[in-house]
C-alpha positions as CSV (number, residue, x, y, z in Angstrom):
1,M,-24.2,-15.0,-3.4
2,E,-24.9,-11.0,-4.7
3,L,-24.4,-9.3,-7.0
4,I,-22.2,-7.0,-4.9
5,Q,-19.9,-9.4,-3.8
6,I,-19.9,-11.1,-7.7
7,F,-17.9,-7.8,-8.1
8,A,-16.2,-7.4,-4.8
9,L,-14.7,-11.3,-5.7
10,V,-13.7,-10.3,-10.1
11,F,-12.4,-7.4,-8.4
12,A,-9.9,-8.3,-6.1
13,I,-8.7,-11.2,-8.9
14,F,-8.6,-8.8,-11.6
15,A,-6.3,-6.8,-8.7
16,M,-4.1,-10.0,-7.8
17,F,-3.7,-10.5,-11.1
18,K,-2.2,-6.9,-12.2
19,I,0.0,-7.3,-8.8
20,I,0.9,-10.5,-9.9
21,M,1.7,-8.9,-13.5
22,Q,3.9,-5.6,-12.0
23,L,5.9,-7.9,-9.6
24,K,7.3,-10.0,-13.4
25,N,7.9,-6.3,-15.4
26,N,10.0,-5.4,-11.9
27,E,7.3,-2.3,-11.5
28,I,6.5,-3.3,-8.0
29,N,9.0,-5.3,-4.9
30,L,8.0,-8.4,-3.8
31,E,7.2,-7.2,-0.2
32,S,5.1,-4.7,-1.3
33,A,3.7,-7.8,-4.2
34,I,2.9,-10.2,-1.1
35,F,1.7,-7.4,1.0
36,W,-1.5,-6.9,-1.4
37,I,-1.7,-10.0,-2.2
38,F,-2.5,-10.6,0.9
39,I,-5.1,-8.1,1.9
40,W,-6.8,-9.4,-1.3
41,V,-7.0,-12.9,-0.2
42,L,-8.2,-11.9,2.6
43,V,-10.9,-9.7,0.8
44,I,-11.3,-12.5,-1.4
45,L,-12.3,-14.8,2.0
46,I,-14.2,-11.9,3.1
47,V,-16.4,-11.8,0.2
48,V,-16.7,-15.8,0.3
49,F,-17.1,-16.6,3.9
50,P,-19.1,-13.3,5.1
51,Q,-20.4,-15.1,8.2
52,T,-17.4,-15.4,9.1
53,M,-16.7,-11.1,9.8
54,S,-20.5,-11.7,11.9
55,H,-18.3,-14.1,14.4
56,L,-15.2,-11.7,14.1
57,A,-17.7,-9.0,15.1
58,T,-19.2,-11.2,18.2
59,L,-15.7,-12.2,19.4
60,T,-14.1,-8.9,19.9
61,G,-17.8,-7.4,21.1
62,V,-18.1,-4.5,17.8
63,G,-22.2,-4.9,16.2
64,R,-21.8,-6.1,13.5
65,G,-19.1,-7.7,10.7
66,V,-19.1,-4.9,8.1
67,D,-17.9,-2.3,11.3
68,V,-15.0,-4.8,11.9
69,V,-14.0,-4.7,8.5
70,I,-14.3,-0.6,8.4
71,Y,-12.2,-0.5,11.8
72,V,-9.9,-2.8,9.8
73,A,-9.1,-1.3,7.0
74,I,-8.7,1.8,8.6
75,I,-6.3,0.2,10.9
76,I,-4.3,-0.5,7.5
77,L,-5.2,2.5,5.9
78,F,-3.2,4.6,8.2
79,Y,-0.2,2.3,8.5
80,L,-0.8,2.5,5.1
81,L,-0.5,6.4,5.7
82,Y,2.6,6.2,7.6
83,R,4.7,4.7,5.4
84,L,4.1,6.9,3.1
85,Y,5.3,9.9,4.7
86,I,9.0,7.9,5.7
87,K,8.7,7.2,2.0
88,I,8.8,11.0,1.8
89,E,10.9,11.7,4.4
90,N,13.6,9.7,2.7
91,I,13.0,11.4,-0.6
92,E,13.1,14.9,0.7
93,R,16.2,14.3,2.7
94,E,18.0,12.4,-0.9
95,I,16.5,15.5,-2.1
96,T,17.9,18.0,-0.2
97,L,21.6,15.7,-0.4
98,I,21.3,16.3,-3.5
99,V,21.3,19.8,-4.3
100,R,23.4,20.2,-1.8
101,E,26.3,18.3,-3.9
102,I,24.6,19.6,-7.2
103,A,25.4,23.7,-5.4
104,I,28.5,22.6,-4.3
105,L,29.6,21.0,-7.7
106,E,28.4,23.9,-9.0
107,K,30.3,27.3,-7.1
108,E,34.1,24.5,-7.7
109,K,33.1,24.9,-11.7
110,K,32.5,28.5,-11.0
111,E,36.2,29.0,-9.1
112,K,38.0,27.0,-11.1
113,E,36.2,29.0,-14.6
114,K,37.2,32.6,-12.3
115,Q,40.8,31.6,-12.2
């Protein structure tokens, strides 16, 4: 096993441990924890069995196993970017509603004070 594989393996195990601790402390929901543990298990499998990616590259018509990893990583990043975009949109919508409610309440309060 190469040195880079050892580093990647240690990092993936550390990341999985961190996710489990965050789940225990309710800092992350179960759905996200499962997703990230799945990702890190895949990383461990790729690190331990790198020839698997070469076989997958041959099956998909991609040149090298590393290219498959990069393509899959880009797809996952776009998925995560989309999820973040949706969350930001929802948060902006909620903030707008809250600000409107506060503005209405403040206006009603000022009108009551005038009377």
